[in-house]
N, C-alpha and C positions, 0 to 999 in steps of 0.2 A: 504494500500500500504506500509506504513512504517512498520507495523507488519510483513508483508511477507518478507521484506528485512532483518529484524532482525532474523526472523525464518530461512531464507536461510543462513545467516552468521553463525548462531548457528549450523545448520546441517553440514555445511562445516567444522567448527571447530571440531565437534564431529567426523566426518569421518577422518579428519587429525589426530586427537588424537588416534583413533582406529588403523589406519594404522601404525603410529609410534610405538605404543605399540606392535603390532603384529611383526613388524620388530625387535624390541629390544628383545622380548621374543624368536623369532626364532633364532636370532644370539646367544643368551645365551644357548638355547637348543642344538645347534650344537657344543658347546664348549666342549672340553675335559679338565676337571678341576682337579687339584691335590691340596693336602694340605701338608704342611710341619710344623712339630713341631720345630720351629726355636730355641727355648730354648734348646731342647734336642740336636740339632745339635751343638749349640754353646758349651754346656757342654761337649760334646764328642770330641770336636776339640782339637787336640794336640797343635795347635798354641795358643789357648786360655789358655790351661793348662800351657804351657811354659811361656806365658806372665804373668800369675798369679804368678808363681814362681819367675820370674824376678822382678816383682813389689814388692813382699814380700821382696826379697833381698835388693832392693833399699830402701825400707822403713826401714828395719833393719839398713842399713848403715846410713840413716838419723837419726835414733834414737841414734846410736853410736856417731854421730857428735854432737847431742844435749847434750849428757852426757859429752863428752869431753869439749865442750864449757862451760857448767855449772861448771865443775871442774876447768877449767882455770880461769873463772870469780871469783869463790870463793877464789882462791889463792891470788887475788889482794887485797891489803890493802888500797890503795888509791881510794877514791870514784870516782874521775874524771877518773882514769884509768879503773875502773869497768864499768862506764857508756860508755866510749869509746869502750871498748871490747864488751859490750852487743850490742851496735849499729852495730859493725862490724859483730859479729856472727849472729845477727838477719837478716842483709842484706844477708849474705851468706846462711843462712837457707832458706830465702824466694826465693833466686835465685835457690838453689838446688831443693826446693819443686816445683817451677814452671817448671823447666827443666824436672823433673820426671813426672809431670802431662802432660806436652806437649808431651813428648815422648810416654807416655801411650796412650794418645788420638790418636796420629798419628798411632801407631801400631794397636790399636783397630779398627780404621777406615779401615786400610789395610786388617785386618782379615775380617771385615764385607763385604768389597768389594769382597774379595776372596770367602766367603761363598755364597754371592749373585750370583757370576759368576758360581759357581758349581751348584746351584739350577737352574739357567737358562739353563746351559748346559744339565743337566740331564732331565729337562722338555722337551727341544727340542728333545733330543735323544729318549724320550719315547712318543713323539707326543702330549704333552700337550700344549695348547695355553693360559692357565691361571694357576697360582699357587698362592694360598692364604695361609696366616698363619693359622695354625690349631686352634689357640686360638680365631679367629674371625669367624670361621665356625661352625654353629650349627649342620648341617647335610650335608652329601654328600662329594663328592670329593674323589679321590684316594689318599691314604696316601703314600707318597714317602719319608718319613723321614729317614727310614733305608738306602735307596739307597743313599741319599745325605750324611748322616752321615758317611758312609763307604768311600765316595769319598773325604770328607773334610780332609785336612791335619792337 
């Protein structure tokens, strides 16, 4: 009697598992899947290219600031004044560096959001209900990288 109950529970679990698996497989089989080479889209983005130029200019400006600060510190004869000036310039440098990093992160996040929105829009327009990064897909999926890259600003 006890063995028949265990067997019955086992059969019920097996059937439930098979039904769940069939449902999952059938929903995936009916999906229209696209892939996007996100790295290629990012590299071709004019926003990203402009951000790189802006970041380079800011870092060059920061480098100039450091050179000017070092020259100013070197002019000082008094050790106490040198130390005071070093502390002042170090604080300014850290503040400028943090501001540059924060601004860069904020703009990069905005670009990422923009690119994700374009991918979603193009996927909906073309009837896809799933888009995966091309780097994680071994086989399959319609490549819509070029369509997205053309639409990204």
